[in-house]
N, C-alpha and C positions, 0 to 999 in steps of 0.2 A: 340310106343316109348314115354317115358315120356318127354313131351316138357319142363317141369320145371327142368329136370335133364339131360341136354345136355351140355357137356363141350367141348369147342374148345381150345386146347393149340396151340399157335403159337410159334414155337421153333426157336431159333437162329441157332442151329444145331440139328441133330437127336440124341437122347439120346445114349450115350456110357457108361453105368454104370461101365464097366471094364476099362475105360480109364481115367475117372475123377470123382471127388466127385460131380460135377454138374450133371453128368449123373445119378449117384445114387440118388441124391436128387430129381431129376425129377421123377424117378420111384417111390420113396416114396410118392410123392404128388399124382401121378396117382392112386396108390393103395387106398389112402383115398377116392378119388372120386368114384372109381369103387365099393368100399365096400358100398357106399351110393346109389348105383344103377344108377350112372351117365353113360350115353353113351359117351365115350371119343373119340374124333378125335384129332389126332396130325398132324398139318400142319407145313411145313417149306419151305423156299426158298433155303435151303442148298442142295448141292449135296449129294447123298447117299454115305455112307462110308462102308468100309469092316467090320467095327467093331460095327456098329449100332445095337441096339437090334431089334429083330423081333417083331415089334409092333402088326402086324396082328395076330401072334400066341398068343398074350395076350388079344385078343378081342378088340384091339384099331384100329380104322380106320386111315389109313395113307394117307395123301394128300400133294402132292407137289404144292406149290403156287409160284407166281412170284412177284418180287418187282416192284413197280411203274407200276402196271397193273390193269385196272378196272375189269379184270376177277375175281379178289378176291371179288369185290363188289357183283357180281351175285352169287358167291359161298356162301358167308356168309349169304346173304339174304335167300337163299334156305335152308341152314343148320339151320339157326335161333337158335343159341345156347342161353342157359339161362345164361351161365357163359363163359367168355373168359379169359384165363390165358396167359399173355405175359411172355415169357422166356427172361428176361433181358430188360433193358430200351431201347436198340437200336431197338428191335423188336416193342416195343410200339410206338416209334417215327415213324416207317414205317407204321404200320397197325392200330394204335390206332384211328386215325381220321376216317378211313374207317369203323371200328367196330362201333364207335360212330354214324356215319351217317346212316349206314345200319341196325344196331341192337341197337337202343338207349336204349332199356330196358335190355340189357345184362349187368350183373355184370362184371366189368372190374377189374381183379386182376393182379398185377405185382409181379413176383417172381424175386427179385433183385439178387439172388445167393450170392453175396457179394456187398458191396458198391464200385463200380468201381472207383468213385472219390476219395475215401479214399486210395485205393490201388495205384492209379496213383500218388496221391500227395506224398505218402510215398516213392514210387519208385523214383520220381523226387528229393526229399530231400536226399535220399540215394546216388543218382548219383552225387549230388552236395556236398557230404561229410558233411552233417549237419543233425541235428535232425529235424524230422517232427514237425511242430507246427500247431495248428488248423487253423490259418489264411491262411495257404497254400491252404486250400480247396477253399477259396473265389476267388483265382486267376485261378482256374481250369475251363476251358470251359466245361469239362465233368461233373463237379458238377452242373453247371447251367442246363445242359441237363437232368441229372439224377434226380435232385430234381423236375424239371418241370414234368418229367414223373410220379414220385411218386404222385405229386399233381393232375395230370389229372386222375389218376386211383381211383377207389372206395376203394381199399384196396391194400396195399403193404406188401408182406411177407418178414420179416427181420430175418436173420438166427442167428444174434449175438446180445446179450444184449448190448454190447459196441456200436454197430451201432444204436440200438434203442435209446440209451441215446444221441448219437451224433445228430441224426435227430431231436429229441425233443428239446434239449437244444441249439444246435448251429444253426440249420436251422429252428427251431420253427414250425415243422410240427405237426399238430393236431394229438393227439394219436388215434383218431377215424379212421385215415387213415392208421395206422400201425398195423401189427400183428406179434408178436414174434413167430416164428416157426422154431426151430432148426432141426437137423437131427432127424429122426423118426425111432427108432430101436426097435428090439425085446429084451426082458430081457435075461440076461445070468444067467443060473441056476447053482447050485452047481455041478450038473452032467456034464454040459458043461465045467465048469472050470476044473473038474477032468480029463476030456478027452483031455485037451490041452497038448501039449508036455511040459515036465518039463525043468527046467534049464539045466540039464545034457544032455538032448536030443536035445538041440539047440546049434547053433554055428553062429558066425559072426554077422556083423552089416548090416543094410539095410537102404536105402533111396528109396522112391517110389513117383513118381509124374509125371503128364502129362507135357511133355517138351514144349508144346505150351504155357504154363503158365510161364511167365517171372520169378516170384519168385522162381519157382522150378529150373530153369536153373542157377539162381544166387546162390542158395543154393549148388548146385553141384560144382560150381566153388569154393565156400567158403570152402567146405569140402576138395576138392582136394589141394588147395593152403595152407590153414591155419590150418586145424584141423586134417585131416587124417595122415599127416606125424608125428604129435606128438603122436597120438594113436599107430601108427605102430611101433614107437620106443620102446614103452612099451610092446606092444603085437605083437611080430614079426610074429606069425602064423595067426593072424586075417585077415579077408577079409571084405571089404566093397562092397556089391553088390548094384549097382544103377539100379533100374528098372523104366521104364516110357514109356508111349505111345509117338509116334512121335518124336524119337530122331533125331536131325539133324546131319550133318557131324561133326560140331564142338563139339557136345556132344560125338559122337562115338570116336573122336580123343583122348579123355581123358582116354580111356580104357588102363589100364596098369597093367596086372596081376602080374608082378614081384613085384610091390609095394602093391599088394592086393587091387587095386582100379579097380573094374570091372564094365563096362557098359553092362548091361544085356538086355537092350531094353524093349519091351512090355512084361508084365507078363500075361500069359494066364489066370491065376487065382491069383489075387493080394493077397487075404487072405491066400492062400496056401503058398506063398513065405514069407510073413510077419510072418506067424505062425511058420516057421522053424527057423527064425532069433532069436538071443538072445536079440538084441536091435535095436530100430529105432533111427537113427540120423537125426534130422530135424532142423538144425540151420537157420531158415527162417529169413531173414533180413528186408523184407518188404512184405506187403500183407494186406488182409482184410478177413472178414468172419470167418467161422470155417474151420479147416483143416481136410478134410476127411481122410488123411493118418494117422493122430494122433488118430482119433476115431477108425479107422480100427485096429490100433495097440492095442488099449485097448480091442477091441472085441475079438482078438485072443490071449490076454494075453501077449503081447510083450511090456515091458517097453520102454519109449522113453526119449530122451533128446532133448529139443527144447528151443526156445528163448521166451522172453516176447511177441513178436509179434505172434509167432507160437501158444502159449497157450492162447492168448487173448480171453476172454469170454468163454473159454471151460470148465473150472473146477469149476467155481464159487468160493465158499469158501473151497472146498474140496482139499486135498493134491494131487499133480500131481503124475502120475505113473512113476516117474523117477526124472528128474531135469529140472528146468527152469533157464537157464543161458545164459548170453549175451556175455561173453568174450571167445574168441577162446581157450586160454590156460586152462581156468577153465572148458570149455566144455570137452576138451580132458581128463583132469584129472578126472572129474566125470564119464566119459564114461568108462575109464580104471577101476576105482574103482567098479562101478556097474556091469561091465562085469564079474568081478572075485568074487563078493560077493554074494553067493547063498541066504543068509538070506535077505539081502537088496533087492535083485532081486525079491524074492517071495513076499515081502511086497509091492514092487512097482506094481507088477502084480495085487494084490488085490485092490490097490487104483484105478487102471484103470477100473476094473470091477465095483467098487462102483460109479465112475463117470458116466459110461454108465447107470447103473440101477437107478441112482438118477436123472440124468439130461436129458436123451435122449430117454426115453421110449415112443414109439408111442402112447400107451394107455393113457398116461398123457396129450396128446395134441390133438389127432385126434377128439374126441367128441366135445370139446369146439370150435375147428376150424370150424367144420361143422355147429355147432349152430350159429356161427358168420356169416357164409356165408348166411344161411337161414334168419337170422335176418336182415341183410343189404338188401337182396333181397326183403323182405316184407316191408321194409321202405326206398326203394331206392331213392324216390324223396326227402324226408326230409334229408336223408344222403347227397345227392348232394347239396341241398340248404344250408347246413351247411359248404359246401366247395366252397365258392364263388370264391376264387383264382383259384381253380382247374377248375371251369366252365369257368372262364375268359381265362385261358391258353388254354383250349380246343377250345374255340371260335377263338382265334388268330391262333392256330395251324391249325384249319380247313381252315383258309384263307391263311396261308402261305405255310405250308407243302403240303396241298392239291393241290394248284396250281403249286407248284414246281414239284410235282409228276406227275401231268397231263402234264406239259411241257416236262418232261423227257419221258413220255409215247408217246407223239406226236412226239418227236424228234426221238425216237427209231423206229417209224413206217416209217420215211422218208428214 
């Protein structure tokens, strides 16, 4: 086993690529490391789920670990990984100091997924019925925790250019600690495009999203109350199918086939159901990161209507594969128009393919990312010397979180 190519991923949950964009993103990262000959171990304190991917079938070692337990110290010492990837900042808070103490030479990478502090601040502003402003971030406890986690790590993976800019300009994070790495997809060829269902072979609208994610639940409410009734008035035969993992009772209660508003629950194959739809409706009112549901729509040639927040950092300077609109009445009007206009629909589809093939190709990012990892590994001490604030935070974390964790462990034994 190549000691220099041993990766330990510590996951917040076990990956469920068919339930969330986060699960798909994690599998994309794993594939990069495996292609570079890394032996990959995925560890998590989470309970197994019915929908988690079979890691062992993919040649990934699966390990269940415990929170606030020194058994992890012995485990990681023995494993001795060269790279440790934390899945979200909460996991780095729990295990980062243990990694630092027991494997000081391991490269520590944080995959933020999205900036949680940005999502939470926007959600709070929305609930207070006002616009989000940057200074909202400074009053967020979660921002202090998340930024501290980024500073303690050797490298943080940022999925959105907007969030890169925010971290650099607002939080003054050194660019050497940040790495822009969006979704990593395969190209869509002319043949693949020709094999997609045509405008006439498709019907109805769709929204898809994991219901454990608050922005998705809010979007479904918005569709039900403000947007779908306007569309249904113009298109009486149309149906809006709402798919998503983990629907609660309050979600299921919105099911109303008479008005064409159908809660379908989990999709066995998300791409399959999006591929059949004529249009994705995703009027997301708060959130962060990149939206997996919108990238997925582009991949299967389904035009979408979303908001400024929904499309944030996704298309760069390229035209959207549909419309970006923030007003409910305008969203409904645009949806009805695009749903009925074959030429505009075909043009929108091509715009989505262009966004995928221009901005999200795995081959455009994977090689440089791997080079960056090996570069930092070979210059780890000087890299850390240039991040004194991170070292300082690590020092204090070792003395606070460490002893709190030991106290909890001792308490649990009594």
